[in-house]
C-alpha positions as CSV (number, residue, x, y, z in Angstrom):
1,M,32.6,91.8,25.2
2,E,30.0,91.8,27.8
3,R,31.5,88.7,29.3
4,S,35.0,90.1,29.6
5,H,33.6,93.4,30.9
6,A,31.6,91.4,33.5
7,R,34.6,89.5,34.5
8,A,36.6,92.7,35.0
9,C,33.7,94.2,37.1
10,L,33.7,91.1,39.3
11,V,37.5,91.1,39.8
12,T,37.3,94.8,40.7
13,A,34.4,94.2,43.1
14,L,36.1,91.3,44.8
15,S,39.3,93.2,45.1
16,M,37.5,96.1,46.9
17,V,35.8,93.6,49.2
18,A,38.9,91.8,50.0
19,G,40.6,95.1,50.7
20,W,42.6,95.1,47.5
21,S,42.5,98.0,45.4
22,A,44.5,99.9,43.0
23,M,44.3,102.9,45.2
24,P,47.5,103.8,47.2
25,T,47.3,102.8,50.8
26,T,49.0,104.7,53.6
27,A,50.5,102.9,56.8
28,L,48.9,103.8,60.0
29,A,51.5,105.2,62.5
30,V,51.1,104.0,66.0
31,N,52.9,105.6,68.8
32,L,53.3,103.7,72.0
33,M,54.7,105.6,75.0
34,V,55.8,104.4,78.4
35,P,57.7,106.3,81.0
36,T,61.2,105.2,82.3
37,Q,62.4,106.0,85.6
38,V,66.0,107.0,85.7
39,V,68.0,106.6,89.0
40,A,71.5,106.8,90.2
41,R,73.0,105.8,93.6
42,V,76.1,107.2,95.1
43,G,77.0,104.9,98.0
44,A,79.2,105.9,100.9
45,T,82.4,104.1,100.8
46,C,85.5,103.6,103.0
47,S,88.2,102.4,100.6
48,S,91.3,102.0,102.4
49,M,92.9,101.8,105.9
50,V,96.7,101.9,106.8
51,A,97.8,101.5,110.4
52,G,101.1,102.7,111.6
53,V,103.2,101.0,114.4
54,L,102.5,101.9,118.1
55,D,106.1,101.7,119.2
56,F,106.9,102.2,122.9
57,G,110.6,102.0,122.0
58,T,113.2,100.5,124.4
59,L,112.0,100.6,128.0
60,P,114.6,100.5,130.7
61,A,114.0,98.0,133.4
62,T,114.5,98.5,137.1
63,P,116.7,95.9,139.1
64,A,113.5,94.1,139.9
65,L,112.6,94.0,136.2
66,G,109.9,96.7,136.6
67,V,109.2,99.2,133.7
68,S,108.0,102.7,134.3
69,R,104.9,104.2,132.7
70,T,105.6,104.9,129.1
71,D,103.4,106.7,126.5
72,A,103.5,106.5,122.8
73,T,101.2,107.3,119.8
74,G,100.3,105.4,116.6
75,T,97.9,106.3,113.8
76,V,95.4,104.7,111.5
77,V,94.5,106.5,108.3
78,I,91.1,105.9,107.0
79,T,89.9,107.1,103.5
80,C,86.1,107.5,103.2
81,S,84.1,109.5,100.6
82,N,82.8,112.8,101.6
83,A,80.6,113.3,104.6
84,V,80.6,109.7,105.5
85,A,80.1,109.1,109.2
86,F,82.2,106.1,110.3
87,S,83.0,104.4,113.7
88,V,86.2,102.8,114.7
89,V,87.0,100.0,117.3
90,A,90.2,98.3,118.0
91,N,90.0,94.7,119.2
92,T,91.9,93.7,122.4
93,G,94.7,92.1,120.4
94,T,96.2,88.8,120.1
95,Y,97.5,88.2,123.7
96,A,94.7,89.9,125.7
97,S,93.6,88.6,129.0
98,G,89.9,89.5,129.2
99,S,89.7,93.2,128.2
100,Q,93.4,93.8,129.1
101,R,95.5,94.3,126.2
102,R,98.9,92.6,126.4
103,M,102.2,92.2,124.4
104,Q,104.1,89.1,124.6
105,A,107.8,88.4,124.4
106,A,109.2,85.3,122.7
107,S,109.7,83.7,126.1
108,G,106.1,84.1,126.9
109,V,106.3,86.9,129.4
110,Y,103.5,89.5,129.0
111,M,103.5,93.3,129.4
112,E,100.2,95.1,129.8
113,Y,99.3,98.1,127.8
114,D,96.3,100.0,126.6
115,I,95.3,102.5,124.0
116,Y,93.2,105.6,124.6
117,T,91.1,108.0,122.5
118,S,92.8,111.2,123.5
119,S,96.2,112.4,124.8
120,A,94.7,112.7,128.3
121,R,94.6,108.9,128.3
122,T,91.4,108.8,130.4
123,T,89.1,106.8,128.0
124,S,90.3,103.5,126.7
125,Y,89.8,103.0,123.0
126,P,86.7,100.9,122.5
127,S,87.2,97.2,121.6
128,S,83.5,96.5,121.0
129,G,80.1,97.8,121.7
130,A,80.6,101.5,122.1
131,T,82.7,103.0,119.2
132,Q,84.8,106.1,118.5
133,S,82.8,108.2,115.9
134,Y,84.2,110.3,113.1
135,T,83.0,112.2,109.9
136,S,85.0,112.1,106.7
137,D,85.5,115.2,104.6
138,G,86.6,113.0,101.6
139,S,90.4,113.3,102.4
140,P,92.2,110.6,104.4
141,S,91.3,110.9,108.2
142,T,94.0,110.2,110.6
143,V,92.9,108.5,113.8
144,T,95.4,108.6,116.7
145,A,95.9,105.8,119.1
146,Y,97.4,107.1,122.4
147,G,99.2,104.2,123.9
148,R,100.3,103.7,127.5
149,V,102.4,100.9,129.2
150,R,101.7,101.5,133.0
151,S,104.3,100.8,135.5
152,Q,104.6,97.2,136.1
153,F,106.8,94.3,137.2
154,L,107.9,91.7,134.5
155,T,109.2,88.2,135.0
156,G,111.4,88.4,132.1
157,F,112.7,90.6,129.3
158,G,112.6,90.7,125.4
159,A,111.0,92.3,122.4
160,F,107.3,92.5,123.2
161,Q,104.6,92.6,120.5
162,D,100.9,92.5,119.9
163,V,98.6,92.8,116.9
164,L,95.4,94.9,117.1
165,T,92.7,94.6,114.5
166,W,91.0,97.9,113.7
167,T,87.4,97.7,112.4
168,V,85.6,100.6,110.6
169,T,81.9,100.6,110.2
170,Y,80.1,103.0,108.1
């Protein structure tokens, strides 16, 4: 019996040295914590632009094919998010000569016109560089283009047209 008892003591001693025991063990709880930054960005946006027609109508010509000064208005509706500052320029159009906006008839004849920032028609709408600035309140903003065909002589007649490109920067 001594031999079996010695064997049992040896097994028990080895188990304890090796970390084995008949005693219940509990797992050690380890908590790792790291902060996470939470961010959100709400960007300023301008989501749509709709341009109406700037229509000078039918202009009566004098016997020498001259037209009298004629005014008209057109609009561009721009939708931007609330409190967005934006600026608008209109290029000089498809048929411009230098900075002079012109419409062209199918016959190749040109008629000069311009667009202005107010009904007083004293400041031409910018085509580059300086811009016309606005601030959105979140609802569609209507920008009015005040057009004018000045008195001029034409070398022909027909339906005159041009295409302006409006650019919104925000």
